[in-house]
N, C-alpha and C positions, 0 to 999 in steps of 0.2 A: 681419682679418675673423673668424678663429676666436675671438678674444677677445670681439668684439662678440656673436657667436652665443652664447657661454657666458654672458655677462652677461644677455642676453635670456632664455635658458633658466632661469638661476638666478632672475631676477626673476619669471618666469612661475610657477615652482615655489613661490616664497615667497608670491605673490599667491594662487595656487590653494590653498595650505595654509591661509592665513588665512581664506579663504572657507569651506573645509572645516571648520576649527575652529569658526567662528561657527555654521555650520549644525549641527554636532554639539552645540554648547552650548545650542541651543534645540531641544528635543525636541517631537515631535508624537505625540499619543495616537492609536493606530489604532482603528478602529471596534469591533473585538472585544477590545481590550485593557482590562482592568479598571483603575480608578483606583488610584494608589499609596497606600500606608499612610503615615500621618504624624500628628504632633501639634503643637500650637502651642508646646509646650516646646522642640521641635527648631528653632524659628525665633526664639528669644529673641535671637539675635545680630543680628536685623534692627532691633531697637528703637533709637530715637534719631533725631537730626536729621542728614540727609544733604544735601549741596549739591554740585552738579556741572554736567555738561553733557550735552546730547542734543538732537536735532532742530536743531542749529546755534544753540542758545540756552542759557539758564541754567535749571537745574532744581533744585527743592527737593523732598525727600520726608521725611516724618516718620512714624514708626511708634511707637505707644503700646504699653505692655505688655498682654499678653492679659488679658481679663476675660470671664467667662461664655462660654467657648468661642469667643471672637471677639478678633481683633487688628484695630485700626482705624488707618488711615493717611490722609494727604493728600499730594497731589502738586500742584506748581505749576510751570508752564512760562511763561517770559518770553523775549522777544527784543528787543534794543535798548531795554532798560528798559521794555518794554510787556508787561503781562500778557496772555497769549494764551488760556490755558485752565487749568482746575483739574480734579482728579479726587478723588473720595472713594473710598477703598479699604477693603475688609473681607476678612480671611482668616478663614473659619469652619472649625471642626473638626466634621465631620459623619461619623458611622459610621466612625470610625478613619481618616479621610482628611481632606484639607484642600481647600478651594476658595477661590480668590481672585476676588472680585467687585469691579467698579469702575463708577462712573458719571462721565461727563465733564460739565463745566459751562463755559459761556462766562464771560467776564469779569463779565457782569451776572447770573450764576447761572442763566441759562436752560439747561436740560438738553439734552444731545445725545440721550440715550436716553429712551424713553417711561417713564412713572411706574413701571411694574412690570417694566421690563427692565433688565438689567445686562449688562455685558461680563464673561464668565466664563472663568476659567482653572482647569482641574482639575489636581490634583497627579498627577505621574508618579512622582517619587521625590525623596527628600532624601538627600544624600550629604555628611555633615559640615556645612560652611557653604555649601552650594549646594542650592538648592531648584529643581527642574525642574517647571514647570507646563506644560500643553499650550500651546505657543507663547510661553512666557515663562520666563526663568531669572533668578534672583537669586543672586549669588555674592559672598560677603564674603572679602576678602583683607586681613587686618589691619584698618586703618582706612579701607579702600577698599571701595566697593560697586559691583559691575558688574551692570547689568541689560541683558539681551538680549531684544529683542522682535521676534517675527516679524510682519511687516506685508505688505500688498499694496496697490498703487496702480496703477490702469489696467492690470490684468492682470500686472504685474510684482511678484514676491515678493522681499523683501529683509529683512535683519536690521538693526534700529536698535540701536546700542549707547549706553548711558548710563553715564557714569563719575562716581561720587560720592565725596566724602570726608566722614568723620564729623566733625561739629562738636560742640563742647561747648556746652551751653546754660547 
């Protein structure tokens, strides 16, 4: 009985720790907190073709080198070999900070957002090969890219983890 209790306690601690680590890896900008400082040069490690998993399916993300204070990317999500949606991503360098903006598109290219609307993530900080945006984190570990995204559905908040490997083109 004592052994079973110890196993349950250790399991709970491990689960709680992983939830705590995920929530710490995705930061939130408070209302009175200024945006972080950063430049596109600090995100050159993001460039390239990444393929992996998230949302229970297959994900591809491609980032092009910076040009004219902007880094452009695309994201594609499929499940069971069926394309579900795409995103067009832009990281802009504005006033010594960075902002990541994206638009979602259905398979037929109908947009989710209105013409002049974007989903926006403001920079909190960059720490070596980790970029913390408000509700979104990009972290590179060698040839692996981890993306953590804070989401909510039906009042429940959760962190979605995407794991990518860098592919050679």
